[in-house]
C-alpha positions as CSV (number, residue, x, y, z in Angstrom):
1,A,113.3,-108.3,152.5
2,A,113.1,-109.6,148.9
3,P,116.1,-108.8,147.0
4,L,116.5,-106.0,144.5
5,L,115.9,-107.6,140.9
6,L,116.9,-105.8,138.0
7,R,115.6,-105.8,134.6
8,R,115.8,-103.8,131.6
9,R,112.5,-103.1,129.6
10,F,112.6,-100.4,126.8
11,A,109.7,-98.7,125.2
12,N,110.4,-98.2,121.4
13,T,112.0,-94.6,120.8
14,P,109.4,-92.5,119.2
15,G,110.2,-92.5,115.3
16,H,112.4,-95.9,115.9
17,S,112.3,-97.9,112.7
18,P,112.0,-101.9,113.0
19,T,114.1,-102.0,109.8
20,P,117.9,-103.0,110.5
21,P,120.3,-100.0,110.6
22,D,122.6,-99.0,107.8
23,P,125.9,-100.4,108.7
24,V,127.9,-97.2,107.4
25,L,125.6,-94.9,109.2
26,L,125.6,-97.1,112.6
27,E,129.4,-96.5,112.8
28,I,129.1,-92.7,111.8
29,F,126.7,-92.3,114.5
30,N,128.5,-94.4,117.0
31,N,131.3,-91.7,116.6
32,L,128.9,-88.6,116.2
33,F,127.6,-89.8,119.5
34,R,131.0,-90.2,121.2
35,A,132.3,-87.1,120.1
36,V,129.6,-85.2,121.8
37,A,130.9,-86.5,125.0
38,E,134.2,-86.1,124.3
39,E,133.8,-82.5,123.4
40,M,132.1,-82.2,126.6
41,G,135.0,-83.7,128.6
42,I,137.3,-81.0,126.9
43,T,135.2,-78.1,128.0
44,L,135.2,-79.4,131.4
45,Q,138.8,-80.0,131.7
46,N,139.5,-76.5,130.2
47,T,137.1,-74.8,132.3
48,S,137.3,-76.3,135.7
49,Y,139.2,-75.0,138.8
50,S,140.2,-77.7,141.3
51,V,143.4,-80.1,140.5
52,N,141.1,-83.2,140.9
53,I,138.9,-82.5,137.7
54,K,141.6,-80.4,135.9
55,E,144.5,-82.5,136.1
56,R,143.5,-85.8,137.4
57,L,140.4,-85.8,135.2
58,D,138.3,-87.5,137.9
59,F,135.2,-86.6,135.7
60,S,132.8,-88.2,133.2
61,C,130.6,-86.9,130.3
62,A,127.8,-88.7,128.8
63,L,124.7,-88.4,126.6
64,F,121.3,-90.0,127.2
65,D,118.2,-90.3,125.2
66,H,114.5,-89.0,126.3
67,Q,114.1,-91.9,128.7
68,G,117.4,-91.3,130.5
69,Q,119.0,-94.6,129.0
70,L,122.8,-94.1,128.3
71,V,123.6,-93.7,124.4
72,A,127.3,-93.1,124.6
73,N,130.1,-91.5,126.6
74,A,133.8,-90.7,126.3
75,P,136.4,-93.3,127.7
76,H,136.4,-91.5,131.1
77,I,135.7,-93.2,134.8
78,P,134.0,-96.6,134.5
79,V,132.4,-96.3,137.9
80,H,130.6,-92.8,136.9
81,L,129.4,-93.9,133.4
82,G,127.7,-97.0,134.2
83,S,125.8,-95.4,137.1
84,M,124.9,-91.7,135.4
85,G,121.7,-93.1,133.9
86,E,120.4,-93.6,137.3
87,S,120.8,-90.1,138.3
88,V,119.3,-88.9,135.0
89,Q,116.1,-91.1,135.4
90,S,115.8,-90.0,139.1
91,L,115.5,-86.4,137.7
92,I,113.0,-87.4,135.1
93,R,110.9,-89.1,137.8
94,A,111.1,-86.2,140.2
95,K,110.9,-83.3,137.8
96,G,109.9,-84.7,134.3
97,Q,107.0,-83.0,133.6
98,R,108.1,-79.6,135.4
99,L,111.6,-79.4,133.3
100,K,112.1,-76.1,131.2
101,P,114.6,-74.9,128.5
102,G,117.7,-73.4,130.5
103,D,117.1,-75.6,133.7
104,V,120.0,-77.3,135.0
105,Y,120.1,-79.5,138.1
106,L,122.4,-81.4,140.3
107,Q,122.6,-84.8,142.0
108,N,124.7,-86.7,144.4
109,N,122.6,-88.9,146.4
110,P,123.8,-92.4,146.7
111,Y,120.3,-93.3,147.9
112,N,118.7,-92.1,144.3
113,G,121.0,-93.1,141.6
114,G,124.4,-91.4,143.0
115,T,127.5,-93.4,143.9
116,H,129.2,-91.2,146.9
117,L,128.8,-87.8,148.0
118,P,131.9,-86.2,146.4
119,D,130.9,-87.4,142.7
120,I,128.5,-84.7,141.7
121,T,126.1,-84.9,138.6
122,V,125.1,-82.1,136.8
123,I,122.1,-82.7,134.5
124,T,120.7,-80.6,131.6
125,P,117.6,-81.7,129.6
126,V,118.2,-80.7,126.0
127,F,115.1,-79.1,124.3
128,L,114.8,-78.7,120.7
129,T,114.9,-75.1,119.7
130,Q,112.9,-73.3,117.0
131,A,116.0,-73.4,114.9
132,A,117.1,-76.7,115.4
133,A,113.7,-78.2,114.5
134,A,113.0,-75.6,111.5
135,G,114.3,-78.5,109.0
136,I,111.6,-81.0,110.5
137,T,108.8,-81.3,108.3
138,A,107.1,-84.6,109.2
139,S,105.5,-84.8,112.6
140,P,106.5,-81.6,114.2
141,P,108.4,-82.5,117.6
142,N,106.8,-81.2,120.7
143,L,109.2,-78.6,121.8
144,A,107.9,-78.6,125.4
145,Q,109.7,-81.8,126.6
146,P,113.4,-82.6,126.6
147,H,114.3,-84.8,123.5
148,F,117.9,-85.7,125.2
149,Y,119.9,-85.2,128.3
150,V,123.6,-84.6,128.6
151,A,125.4,-85.1,132.2
152,S,128.7,-84.6,133.5
153,R,130.0,-86.3,137.1
154,G,132.9,-84.6,138.5
155,H,134.5,-86.0,142.0
156,H,134.7,-82.6,144.0
157,A,138.2,-82.2,146.0
158,D,135.5,-81.5,149.4
159,I,132.0,-82.0,149.8
160,G,132.2,-81.4,153.7
161,G,132.2,-84.2,156.1
162,I,134.1,-85.1,159.2
163,T,137.5,-85.2,157.2
164,P,139.0,-82.7,154.7
165,G,138.7,-84.4,151.0
166,S,135.5,-86.0,152.0
167,M,136.8,-89.6,152.0
168,P,136.4,-90.2,155.8
169,P,137.9,-93.7,156.4
170,T,135.8,-94.1,159.6
171,S,132.5,-92.7,158.4
172,T,129.6,-94.6,159.7
173,T,126.4,-92.6,158.4
174,I,125.9,-90.8,155.2
175,A,125.5,-87.4,156.9
176,E,129.2,-87.9,158.2
177,E,130.6,-87.9,154.5
178,G,129.4,-84.4,153.6
179,V,126.2,-82.5,151.9
180,L,123.8,-84.5,150.1
181,L,122.1,-82.8,147.2
182,D,119.1,-84.6,145.8
183,N,118.1,-83.1,142.4
184,V,118.8,-79.5,143.4
185,Q,118.0,-77.1,140.7
186,L,121.2,-75.3,139.8
187,V,119.9,-72.9,136.7
188,D,116.4,-71.9,136.4
189,Q,115.9,-70.9,132.9
190,G,119.1,-69.6,132.4
191,R,119.6,-68.0,135.6
192,F,122.6,-69.5,137.7
193,L,121.1,-69.9,141.6
194,D,124.3,-69.1,143.2
195,R,123.0,-67.8,146.3
196,E,120.6,-70.9,146.9
197,L,123.5,-73.2,146.1
198,L,125.8,-71.5,148.5
199,D,123.3,-71.7,151.4
200,R,123.1,-75.6,150.6
201,L,126.7,-76.1,150.8
202,T,127.3,-74.2,154.0
203,A,124.2,-75.2,155.6
204,A,124.6,-78.9,156.4
205,P,125.9,-80.5,159.8
206,Y,129.4,-81.0,158.0
207,P,129.6,-78.2,155.3
208,V,131.9,-77.9,152.4
209,R,135.4,-76.2,153.3
210,N,136.1,-74.4,150.0
211,P,132.6,-73.6,148.3
212,S,134.0,-71.3,145.8
213,Q,136.1,-74.1,144.4
214,N,132.8,-76.1,144.3
215,I,130.8,-73.4,142.7
216,A,133.7,-73.0,140.1
217,D,133.6,-76.7,139.3
218,L,130.1,-76.7,139.1
219,Q,130.0,-73.8,136.7
220,A,132.4,-75.8,134.5
221,Q,130.4,-78.6,134.6
222,I,127.4,-76.6,133.3
223,A,129.5,-75.1,130.5
224,A,130.3,-78.8,129.7
225,N,126.8,-79.9,129.1
226,E,126.1,-76.6,127.3
227,K,128.6,-77.7,124.8
228,G,126.9,-81.2,124.5
229,V,123.6,-79.1,123.9
230,Q,125.0,-77.2,121.2
231,E,126.4,-80.3,119.4
232,L,123.1,-82.1,119.7
233,H,121.2,-79.2,118.2
234,K,124.0,-79.6,115.1
235,L,123.4,-83.4,114.9
236,V,119.3,-82.7,114.7
237,S,119.7,-79.7,112.3
238,H,122.0,-81.9,109.9
239,Y,120.1,-85.3,110.3
240,G,116.7,-84.6,111.3
241,L,115.1,-85.5,114.7
242,E,113.9,-88.8,113.6
243,Q,117.2,-90.1,112.3
244,V,119.2,-89.2,115.5
245,Q,116.5,-90.6,117.9
246,T,116.4,-93.8,115.6
247,Y,120.3,-94.1,115.7
248,M,120.0,-93.6,119.5
249,Q,118.2,-96.7,119.8
250,H,120.0,-98.5,116.9
251,V,123.4,-97.9,118.8
252,Q,122.0,-99.6,122.1
253,D,120.3,-102.1,120.1
254,N,124.1,-103.0,118.7
255,A,125.5,-102.8,121.8
256,E,122.9,-105.4,123.4
257,A,123.8,-107.9,120.3
258,C,127.5,-107.6,120.8
259,V,127.1,-108.5,124.4
260,R,124.5,-111.5,123.8
261,R,127.3,-112.8,121.3
262,V,129.7,-113.0,124.1
263,I,127.2,-114.5,126.5
264,D,127.3,-117.2,123.9
265,R,130.8,-118.3,124.8
266,L,130.6,-117.9,128.6
267,Q,130.3,-121.0,131.1
268,N,128.5,-120.7,134.4
269,G,130.7,-119.6,137.3
270,Q,130.5,-118.5,140.9
271,F,133.2,-116.7,142.8
272,T,133.6,-115.6,146.7
273,Y,136.0,-112.9,147.5
274,P,136.9,-111.8,151.0
275,M,137.8,-108.4,151.9
276,D,140.3,-106.9,154.7
277,D,137.4,-106.2,156.8
278,G,135.8,-109.6,157.1
279,S,133.1,-109.3,154.4
280,Q,132.9,-111.1,151.1
281,I,131.5,-110.6,147.9
282,T,129.8,-113.8,146.3
283,V,128.6,-113.8,142.9
284,Q,126.9,-116.6,140.8
285,V,126.9,-116.0,136.8
286,T,124.2,-118.4,135.3
287,V,123.9,-118.5,131.6
288,D,120.9,-119.2,129.5
289,R,121.9,-120.0,126.2
290,Q,118.4,-120.2,124.8
291,R,117.7,-116.8,125.5
292,R,121.3,-115.6,125.2
293,S,121.4,-114.0,128.6
294,A,122.7,-114.2,131.8
295,H,121.7,-114.0,135.6
296,I,124.3,-111.9,137.9
297,D,123.4,-113.2,141.4
298,F,125.3,-111.6,144.3
299,T,123.1,-113.6,146.8
300,G,125.8,-114.8,149.5
301,T,127.4,-111.4,149.8
302,S,127.8,-109.9,153.3
303,P,125.0,-107.9,154.8
304,Q,125.1,-104.2,155.1
305,R,128.3,-102.9,157.0
306,P,128.6,-100.7,159.9
307,N,131.6,-99.1,158.1
308,N,131.5,-97.3,155.0
309,F,132.1,-99.9,152.5
310,N,128.7,-100.4,151.5
311,A,127.9,-99.8,147.6
312,P,124.7,-98.2,146.3
313,A,122.8,-100.6,143.8
314,A,124.0,-98.1,140.9
315,V,127.6,-99.1,141.8
316,G,127.0,-102.6,141.6
317,K,125.1,-102.3,138.1
318,A,128.0,-100.1,137.2
319,A,130.6,-102.9,137.6
320,V,128.6,-105.6,136.0
321,L,128.1,-103.2,133.0
322,Y,131.8,-102.3,132.7
323,V,132.9,-106.1,132.9
324,F,130.6,-107.2,130.2
325,R,131.5,-104.3,128.0
326,T,135.2,-105.3,128.3
327,L,134.4,-108.7,127.1
328,V,133.4,-107.3,123.7
329,D,135.9,-106.9,121.2
330,D,133.9,-104.9,118.9
331,D,134.8,-100.8,119.2
332,I,131.2,-99.9,120.6
333,P,130.2,-97.2,123.0
334,L,129.4,-98.1,126.8
335,N,125.6,-97.8,126.8
336,A,122.6,-99.1,128.5
337,G,122.2,-101.8,125.6
338,C,124.9,-103.6,127.2
339,L,122.9,-104.3,130.1
340,K,119.7,-105.8,128.2
341,P,120.7,-109.3,128.2
342,L,121.7,-109.0,131.9
343,Q,119.6,-109.7,135.0
344,I,121.1,-108.7,138.3
345,T,120.1,-109.6,141.6
346,L,121.4,-107.4,144.6
347,P,120.1,-108.6,147.8
348,T,118.3,-105.8,150.0
349,G,120.1,-104.9,152.9
350,S,123.3,-106.5,151.6
351,M,126.5,-104.5,151.4
352,L,125.7,-104.2,147.7
353,N,122.3,-102.8,148.2
354,P,122.4,-100.9,151.6
355,E,119.8,-99.0,153.3
356,D,119.8,-95.3,154.1
357,P,121.5,-93.8,156.0
358,A,124.4,-96.3,155.8
359,A,127.8,-94.8,155.0
360,V,129.0,-95.5,151.3
361,V,132.0,-93.5,150.5
362,A,134.2,-96.7,149.8
363,G,131.8,-98.5,148.3
364,N,131.9,-96.5,145.2
365,V,135.9,-96.8,145.3
366,E,136.8,-100.0,146.8
367,T,134.0,-102.4,146.9
368,S,133.1,-101.6,143.5
369,Q,136.8,-102.8,142.5
370,V,136.1,-106.2,144.6
371,I,132.7,-106.8,142.5
372,T,134.7,-106.3,139.4
373,D,137.5,-109.0,140.2
374,A,135.0,-111.4,141.7
375,L,133.0,-111.1,138.3
376,Y,136.2,-111.7,136.3
377,G,137.0,-114.7,138.8
378,A,133.6,-116.2,138.4
379,L,134.2,-116.1,134.6
380,G,137.9,-117.2,134.7
381,V,139.1,-114.6,132.6
382,M,141.6,-112.7,134.5
383,A,143.3,-113.1,137.9
384,G,142.7,-110.2,140.5
385,S,144.1,-106.8,140.2
386,Q,145.3,-104.5,142.8
387,G,141.5,-104.3,143.9
388,T,141.5,-101.0,145.4
389,M,141.8,-97.3,144.5
390,N,144.3,-96.6,147.4
391,N,142.3,-93.1,148.2
392,V,144.7,-90.7,149.7
393,T,143.3,-87.4,151.0
394,F,144.8,-84.5,152.9
395,G,144.2,-81.2,153.8
396,N,143.2,-78.3,156.2
397,E,140.9,-75.4,156.1
398,R,143.0,-73.9,153.4
399,H,143.9,-76.9,151.2
400,Q,142.0,-80.1,150.3
401,Y,143.5,-82.6,147.9
402,Y,142.3,-86.0,146.9
403,E,144.1,-88.5,144.7
404,T,143.6,-92.5,143.7
405,I,147.1,-94.4,143.3
406,C,147.8,-97.0,140.6
407,G,148.7,-100.3,141.0
408,G,149.0,-103.7,139.3
409,S,146.8,-105.1,137.3
410,G,145.9,-109.1,137.0
411,A,147.1,-111.5,134.6
412,G,145.0,-113.4,132.2
413,P,145.1,-116.6,129.9
414,D,147.3,-115.1,127.3
415,F,148.6,-111.7,128.8
416,P,150.7,-110.6,131.5
417,G,149.4,-108.0,134.1
418,T,150.8,-104.3,133.8
419,D,152.8,-102.3,136.0
420,A,151.5,-99.0,137.6
421,V,148.0,-98.5,136.1
422,H,144.6,-97.7,137.4
423,T,142.7,-100.6,137.1
424,H,138.8,-101.4,136.4
425,M,136.3,-98.9,137.8
426,T,138.8,-95.9,138.0
427,N,140.7,-94.4,134.9
428,S,142.0,-91.1,136.6
429,R,145.5,-90.2,136.5
430,L,147.9,-88.9,139.1
431,T,148.6,-85.0,139.3
432,D,151.9,-83.9,137.7
433,P,154.3,-83.6,140.4
434,E,155.2,-79.8,139.4
435,V,151.5,-79.1,139.7
436,L,151.0,-81.0,143.0
437,E,153.8,-79.0,144.7
438,W,152.9,-75.9,143.3
439,R,149.1,-76.1,144.3
440,F,149.8,-77.8,147.6
441,P,152.4,-77.7,150.7
442,V,153.4,-81.4,150.0
443,L,156.7,-82.7,148.3
444,L,156.8,-85.9,146.0
445,K,159.8,-87.7,147.6
446,Q,159.4,-90.7,145.8
447,F,157.3,-92.4,143.2
448,S,158.7,-95.8,141.7
449,I,157.8,-99.3,140.7
450,R,157.3,-102.0,143.5
451,Q,159.4,-104.6,142.2
452,G,158.3,-108.3,142.8
453,S,154.7,-107.2,144.1
454,G,153.3,-108.8,141.2
455,G,152.0,-112.5,141.6
456,A,154.1,-115.0,140.0
457,G,152.7,-117.1,137.1
458,Q,152.9,-118.5,133.6
459,Y,151.6,-114.7,132.9
460,P,152.8,-112.7,135.8
461,G,150.9,-109.8,137.4
462,G,151.4,-106.3,137.5
463,N,153.8,-104.5,140.1
464,G,152.2,-102.0,142.3
465,I,154.1,-98.7,143.0
466,V,155.6,-97.0,146.3
467,R,154.5,-93.4,146.6
468,I,155.9,-90.9,149.4
469,L,154.5,-87.6,150.1
470,E,156.2,-85.0,152.3
471,F,154.0,-82.5,154.2
472,Q,155.3,-79.0,154.4
473,E,152.6,-77.7,157.3
474,P,150.3,-79.3,159.6
475,M,147.4,-81.1,158.1
476,T,144.8,-84.2,158.2
477,A,145.8,-87.0,156.0
478,A,143.8,-90.1,155.8
479,I,144.1,-93.3,153.7
480,L,141.1,-95.2,152.3
481,S,142.3,-98.8,151.0
482,N,141.7,-102.6,150.5
483,H,143.8,-105.5,149.8
484,R,146.1,-104.8,153.2
485,R,145.3,-108.2,154.3
486,V,143.8,-110.1,151.7
487,P,145.9,-110.5,148.6
488,P,144.8,-110.1,144.9
489,F,144.1,-113.7,143.8
490,G,145.9,-115.6,141.2
491,L,144.2,-117.9,138.7
492,K,144.7,-121.4,137.4
493,G,147.7,-122.0,139.5
494,G,148.9,-118.4,139.3
495,H,150.3,-116.8,142.7
496,P,148.5,-113.9,144.5
497,G,149.9,-110.1,144.2
498,Q,151.4,-109.0,147.4
499,V,149.1,-106.7,149.7
500,G,149.5,-103.2,150.1
501,E,151.3,-101.1,153.0
502,N,150.7,-98.0,154.3
503,T,153.1,-96.1,156.5
504,I,153.8,-92.5,158.3
505,L,157.5,-91.8,158.6
506,R,157.7,-89.1,161.1
507,A,160.1,-86.3,161.0
508,N,161.7,-87.5,164.4
509,G,162.7,-90.8,162.7
510,Q,159.3,-92.6,164.1
511,I,157.6,-95.2,161.7
512,E,153.9,-95.8,162.2
513,T,152.2,-98.5,160.3
514,L,148.8,-97.5,159.3
515,P,145.6,-100.2,158.7
516,G,143.6,-100.1,155.5
517,Q,141.6,-97.0,156.7
518,A,143.1,-94.4,159.0
519,T,143.2,-90.8,159.8
520,V,146.2,-89.2,161.0
521,A,147.5,-85.7,161.9
522,V,150.9,-85.0,160.1
523,S,153.3,-81.9,160.8
524,S,155.6,-80.2,158.6
525,G,158.3,-82.9,157.5
526,D,156.4,-86.1,158.2
527,R,156.0,-88.5,155.4
528,M,153.1,-90.7,154.0
529,C,154.2,-93.8,152.1
530,I,151.7,-96.0,150.0
531,A,153.2,-99.3,148.6
532,T,150.3,-100.4,146.5
533,P,149.1,-104.2,145.7
534,G,150.4,-105.9,142.8
535,G,148.1,-108.1,140.5
536,G,147.8,-111.8,140.4
537,G,149.4,-114.1,138.4
538,F,147.7,-116.7,135.7
539,G,148.8,-120.2,135.2
540,A,151.3,-121.9,137.2
541,P,154.8,-120.7,136.9
542,N,157.4,-122.3,134.8
């Protein structure tokens, strides 16, 4: 089969002026658009129920133009933000002409713009009201079609599947990972479809374990989106529709120009990064200086895997978008313009463009990190970071919890790595110990720097951490991780970071070493110990 070849083509936004933007207004609108997403995030955090969203902040909010192109985001989770546009565009393709004011939809299908099933995207089309359009005299807007979209994506604590927490280490099909929701209507012209939603959450082969928690968090996402709708109405009322739409295009054009300037400084590069299961990510970056563009080609990457480390195409695109945005020094929002100079090839049937019904839950959280590090390796700008999110889940029928655990970041040509940080595609935080122990039957026994785990170098890699949880009642615990065999790489003579380790310390003194992916039954007094990888060093040690 032919590889998936991605190029960005954009029609002009209605009202888009060919004249260059006013630099002051450009900066104002950059911040105004970003502020809309930030206000949405504050609303979501304040109104959500689950620890995963309220405390760990595993969510993202963004706004999109009428074509579903990402305009601006708050600094939330990179793997969410770079792929949410795919979900919005899937809704436009499926329902575009039938959308009505007051409608809200949800989407988590990895094969239609999603990432993995726990990440549920709630999408609200933004229609102009008569009041918002009242000040618009030239070319009165069509109030029957959405002018913008707002969306929030939250990682739900459980969406069903074969293990509590919906991050099963051993899933082999998408059905084993939970409930799939493909552009499902959540609100119909202002009416919350609670009964229909509950039926969908509980009727699947592996239904959700705590639907009331899902519904509460989805209502919080609806509230966050409504905040975005209100703020966009204020912008249109103040500046007018034409100017708002024009500057939505200008901020994307500005991001495109920034990335093209970065490409001027890059060299061609190639990198192959092996993974613990024997697969590999291969990437070739080819710079076209005449066009000021780059081709990001993943040909040579391993075929689709029988495990769950397959990454949907949206995840690969999100990783590329993130990497090139981080190369830009200017303070610009991450948006669709960053992708315009980039051509991305994701071979069909590879682990970066799998075919339904392949399992994908680790592709979003683990493979995305490997893609990112491979790109930095190909560009020669940074050693490998811990390269994993160290996904820990535990639970039973009453409790479900999920967390990602920090580690060491990679060093670069003029900076050392950082100890104990979430890196690259994740940006969540760990739950405060007091909240963790209050909401769940666990005790946090240790959380410390893993000294010496960062790779040596002229600039050393950051250290990982050691985290020990003690369970207070019988539960099922799971770990989904990478870099337990293959260490994070060093660059330019820098040493690799140490691999991670997963261990169960039984209450009777028995010690069990776990592989990178494992599910285990635990009893009261048992402890899970996760030692996370360190980052690679850069440059030969002195």
